[in-house]
C-alpha positions in Angstrom: -11.3 17.9 10.0 -13.5 17.7 6.9 -16.7 19.7 7.0 -19.9 17.9 6.1 -20.9 20.4 3.5 -17.5 20.0 1.7 -17.9 16.2 1.6 -21.5 16.4 0.3 -20.5 19.0 -2.3 -17.7 16.7 -3.6 -20.2 13.9 -4.0 -22.8 16.1 -5.8 -20.2 17.4 -8.2 -19.1 13.8 -9.1 -22.5 13.2 -10.7 -21.6 15.5 -13.6 -18.2 13.9 -14.2 -17.9 12.1 -17.6 -17.0 8.5 -17.4 -14.6 6.1 -19.2 -13.8 2.6 -18.0 -10.7 0.5 -17.5 -11.6 -1.2 -20.8 -10.7 2.0 -22.6 -7.2 1.6 -21.1 -6.8 -2.1 -22.3 -8.2 -3.7 -19.1 -5.0 -3.8 -17.1 -5.0 -6.2 -14.1 -2.2 -4.5 -12.2 -0.2 -1.3 -11.9 3.4 -1.2 -10.9 6.1 1.5 -10.7 9.6 0.9 -12.0 13.0 2.4 -12.7 13.7 1.9 -16.4 16.9 0.7 -18.0 17.9 4.3 -18.9 17.4 5.5 -15.4 14.0 7.2 -15.9 10.9 6.2 -14.0 7.5 5.0 -15.2 4.2 3.5 -14.1 3.3 0.3 -15.9 -0.1 -1.2 -16.6 0.2 -5.0 -16.6 -2.2 -7.7 -17.9 -3.2 -10.7 -15.8 -0.2 -12.7 -17.1 2.2 -9.8 -16.5 2.4 -8.6 -20.1 3.1 -4.8 -20.4 0.0 -2.9 -21.7 1.2 0.6 -21.2 3.9 2.7 -19.5 3.6 6.3 -18.4 6.6 8.4 -17.4 7.0 9.6 -13.8 9.2 12.5 -12.7 10.9 10.6 -9.9 10.9 7.3 -8.2 7.4 6.0 -7.4 6.5 3.9 -4.4 2.9 2.7 -4.7 -0.4 4.1 -5.8 -4.1 3.5 -6.0 -6.5 2.9 -8.9 -9.9 4.4 -9.2 -12.5 1.7 -8.9 -14.2 2.3 -12.2 -12.5 5.2 -14.1 -9.1 4.5 -15.8 -7.2 6.8 -13.5 -4.3 5.9 -11.3 -2.7 8.0 -8.6 1.1 7.4 -8.3 2.8 8.6 -5.1 6.5 9.5 -4.6 8.6 7.4 -2.3 8.4 8.8 1.2 9.1 11.5 2.3 7.6 12.8 -1.0 5.5 15.8 -1.7 3.9 14.9 -5.0 1.1 12.6 -6.2 0.3 12.3 -9.9 -3.2 11.6 -11.1 -2.7 9.7 -14.4 -5.1 9.3 -17.2 -4.3 5.8 -18.3 -6.2 6.1 -21.6 -4.5 9.3 -22.8 -1.2 8.3 -21.1 -0.7 11.7 -19.5 -0.9 13.4 -16.1 -4.2 15.0 -15.6 -3.7 16.5 -12.1 -0.9 17.0 -9.7 -1.3 16.6 -6.0 1.0 18.7 -3.8 1.1 18.0 -0.1 0.2 21.1 1.9 2.9 23.1 3.6 4.1 21.1 6.6 3.0 17.7 5.2 4.6 14.9 3.2 3.0 11.8 1.6 3.8 8.3 2.8 3.4 6.7 -0.7 -0.1 5.2 -0.4 -3.7 6.1 -0.8 -7.2 4.8 -1.5 -10.6 5.9 -2.8 -13.8 6.0 -0.9 -17.4 7.2 -1.7 -17.4 5.1 -4.9 -14.3 6.8 -6.1 -15.4 10.4 -5.5 -12.9 11.0 -2.6 -9.2 10.2 -2.6 -7.6 9.6 0.8 -3.8 10.1 1.2 -1.5 9.0 4.0 0.5 12.0 5.3 2.8 13.2 8.0 2.3 16.5 9.8 6.0 16.9 10.5 5.6 19.9 12.8 3.7 17.9 15.3 4.7 14.3 14.2 1.0 13.4 13.9 -0.4 11.2 11.2 -3.0 12.7 8.9 -5.3 11.4 6.2 -5.8 14.0 3.5 -9.1 14.1 1.6 -9.3 15.2 -2.1 -12.4 15.6 -4.3 -12.0 14.0 -7.7 -15.0 15.8 -9.2 -13.4 19.1 -8.2 -10.2 18.4 -10.0 -8.6 16.6 -7.0 -9.0 19.7 -4.8 -8.1 19.1 -1.2 -11.3 19.4 0.9 -10.0 18.5 4.3 -8.1 16.0 6.5 -8.7 13.7 9.4 -6.3 12.3 12.0 -4.8 8.8 11.7 -4.7 8.7 15.5 -1.0 7.7 15.6 2.4 8.4 14.1 3.4 7.4 10.6 0.4 6.3 8.7 1.8 4.3 5.8 -0.8 2.2 3.8 -4.5 2.8 4.0 -7.4 0.7 2.6 -11.1 1.2 2.4 -13.3 -1.6 3.8 -17.0 -2.1 3.3 -19.0 0.9 4.3 -16.0 3.2 3.6 -14.4 2.3 6.9 -10.7 3.2 6.6 -8.1 0.8 7.9 -4.7 2.5 8.5 -1.3 0.9 9.1 0.3 3.4 11.5 4.0 2.5 11.3 4.8 4.4 14.5 8.0 5.8 13.2 8.6 9.6 13.5 10.4 11.2 10.5 11.1 14.8 9.4 12.1 16.0 5.9 15.1 17.8 7.4 16.4 14.3 8.3 15.5 12.5 5.1 14.5 8.9 5.9 16.1 8.9 9.4 14.0 7.3 12.1 13.7 9.6 15.1 11.8 7.8 17.8 12.7 4.1 17.7 12.9 3.7 21.6 9.4 5.1 22.0 7.7 4.1 18.7 4.1 2.7 19.0 2.7 1.1 15.8 -1.0 0.5 15.5 -3.7 -0.7 13.2 -6.6 1.9 13.2 -10.1 1.7 11.9 -11.7 5.1 11.1 -14.8 6.6 9.6 -14.4 9.2 6.8 -15.0 12.0 9.4 -12.1 10.8 11.5 -14.0 8.9 14.2 -11.8 6.1 15.7 -13.8 2.8 15.6 -11.1 0.4 16.7 -7.3 0.4 17.3 -4.9 -2.5 17.7 -1.5 -2.1 19.2 1.3 -4.8 19.6 2.6 -6.2 22.8 5.2 -4.1 24.6 8.1 -6.4 23.6 7.1 -5.9 19.9 6.6 -2.1 20.0 9.5 -1.7 17.5 7.6 -3.9 14.9 6.5 -1.2 12.5 3.1 -2.0 10.9 3.6 -0.9 7.3 1.4 -2.6 4.7 -2.0 -4.2 4.7 -4.3 -6.3 2.6 -8.0 -7.1 3.2 -10.5 -9.7 2.2 -14.1 -8.7 1.3 -15.3 -10.1 4.6 -13.2 -7.7 6.6 -10.2 -9.9 7.5 -7.1 -7.7 7.4 -3.6 -8.9 7.1 -0.7 -6.6 8.1 3.0 -6.8 7.3 5.6 -5.5 9.7 9.2 -4.3 9.6 11.3 -4.9 12.7 13.4 -2.0 14.0 15.6 -4.2 16.2 18.2 -6.8 15.2 17.4 -8.5 11.9 18.1 -11.9 13.5 15.7 -11.5 16.3 13.2 -13.6 14.3 10.1 -11.7 15.4 6.7 -12.3 13.7 6.2 -10.2 10.5 2.6 -11.0 9.7 -0.6 -10.3 11.7 -4.2 -11.1 11.0 -7.1 -9.0 12.5 -10.8 -8.5 12.2 -12.4 -5.3 13.6 -13.5 -5.8 17.2 -11.3 -8.9 17.7 -7.7 -9.7 18.8 -4.8 -9.6 16.5 -3.2 -12.9 15.7 0.6 -12.9 14.9 1.9 -15.5 12.5 5.4 -16.8 11.9 7.3 -19.5 10.0 9.6 -22.0 11.5 12.8 -20.5 13.0 15.1 -20.9 10.0 12.6 -19.4 7.6 11.7 -16.6 10.0 15.4 -15.7 10.4 15.7 -15.7 6.6 13.2 -12.8 6.3 15.8 -10.6 8.2 13.1 -8.7 10.1 11.5 -7.2 7.0 8.2 -7.8 5.2 7.9 -5.5 2.2 4.4 -6.4 0.8 1.4 -8.4 1.8 -1.6 -9.8 -0.2 -4.3 -12.4 0.0 -4.4 -14.9 -2.9 -7.3 -15.1 -5.3 -9.2 -17.6 -3.2 -8.8 -15.6 0.0 -7.7 -18.7 1.8 -4.0 -17.9 1.8 -1.9 -14.7 2.5 1.6 -14.0 1.4 4.4 -11.6 2.6 7.6 -10.8 0.8 11.1 -9.9 2.0 13.4 -8.3 -0.6 16.3 -8.2 1.8 15.8 -11.9 2.7 14.7 -13.0 -0.8 11.6 -14.8 0.4 7.9 -15.2 -0.3 6.2 -16.8 2.7 2.7 -18.2 2.3 0.3 -18.7 5.3 -3.2 -19.9 5.5 -5.9 -17.5 6.7 -5.7 -18.9 10.2 -2.0 -17.9 10.4 -0.5 -21.3 9.8 2.7 -21.4 7.9 2.4 -23.2 4.5 5.3 -22.6 2.2 8.4 -20.6 1.4 9.7 -19.5 -2.0 13.1 -18.1 -2.6 13.8 -15.3 -5.1 16.3 -12.5 -4.8 14.9 -9.0 -4.2 11.3 -10.1 -4.4 8.9 -7.5 -3.0 5.8 -6.6 -5.0 2.9 -8.9 -4.3 -0.7 -8.8 -5.5 -3.8 -11.0 -5.7 -4.4 -12.9 -8.9 -7.5 -14.9 -9.8 -5.4 -17.9 -9.0 -2.6 -17.4 -6.5 -0.4 -14.3 -6.4 1.6 -12.1 -8.9 5.0 -11.1 -7.6 7.7 -8.7 -8.9 11.4 -8.4 -8.1 14.1 -5.7 -8.5 15.6 -7.4 -11.5 12.6 -6.9 -13.7 11.1 -10.3 -13.1 7.3 -11.0 -12.8 6.4 -14.2 -11.1 3.2 -16.3 -11.0 3.1 -17.7 -7.5 0.8 -20.4 -6.2 0.7 -21.8 -2.7 3.4 -24.4 -3.5 5.0 -23.0 -6.6 6.8 -19.9 -8.0 7.2 -19.7 -11.8 8.5 -16.8 -13.9 6.0 -15.2 -16.2 7.6 -12.2 -17.8 10.9 -10.4 -17.6 11.5 -6.7 -18.4 14.6 -4.5 -18.6 13.6 -2.5 -15.6 13.8 -2.6 -11.8 10.3 -3.0 -10.2 9.6 -0.9 -7.2 8.1 -2.2 -3.9 4.5 -2.7 -4.8 1.9 -4.0 -7.2 -1.6 -2.6 -7.2 -4.5 -4.9 -8.2 -7.2 -3.4 -10.3 
């Protein structure tokens, strides 16, 4: 658990930290990790139309990351089970700090900032006990680890900060251990959940799925400013079971599961890789790289449209619609009823796009 004096000390130290803005880095609209044509890895800063503004080398494959709300700093995480996170100065184009997971922990590839950007939160696995952990790091103290709180379930994957620094955590429910790589160790007993926490680890609310969907791993989340959370799931049963892969929830309420018509639901092959609200907040999309689909729903869970594109996965909010990426280097401008290619690069985009 984090001690109160550690938390307050981190906030006080932040007041003396010099500030630059994202304008100093060219005002990127998105961040995305990629495997380059020569086999190396990099983090790209993208403009609103998908144009490449900068690229910064990574030592290994990235998964996702998070951007500081005001300073031009990005934190890129290794693909799980990874033990490194890189804090990247996007103005200088260099690594300014390296996060190393404590002994007995590994990162899950996602994180977020709270306290106005003074505290970084990281999703982690305590693999000795199998418990989920949220690590806390002080930016003003050079990203020193100042504590941790429980995620209240197994396998926290993506985490977001809601208004008031409430953390919402997608607990995937899948037990892993570095000795077994990416092997899933508890499928028969897994229990995914969506948890809402305070920064001191107090559990405010938790949503679990019905028993017949207990193998539907809650992996990725998106949130509207009014607190509506969309969560994307990955089914650990037969791909052709056609289970729902999108859920909508508001803290204190009941989760609503959404699905397409049967043919389109089967086309997703039980896998939703990313989720995002569109610029209006009236629509939400999920992608399936294995099924080659982008599904669009309204914010009440009604199925609206399907767009086909091989290996599409990254998805982020644009001012109008969505921005999507695929594994062949394509960047797509997606509307509710349209999917048009914007840019193409000689790289392979990884799973996620981060909106700044």
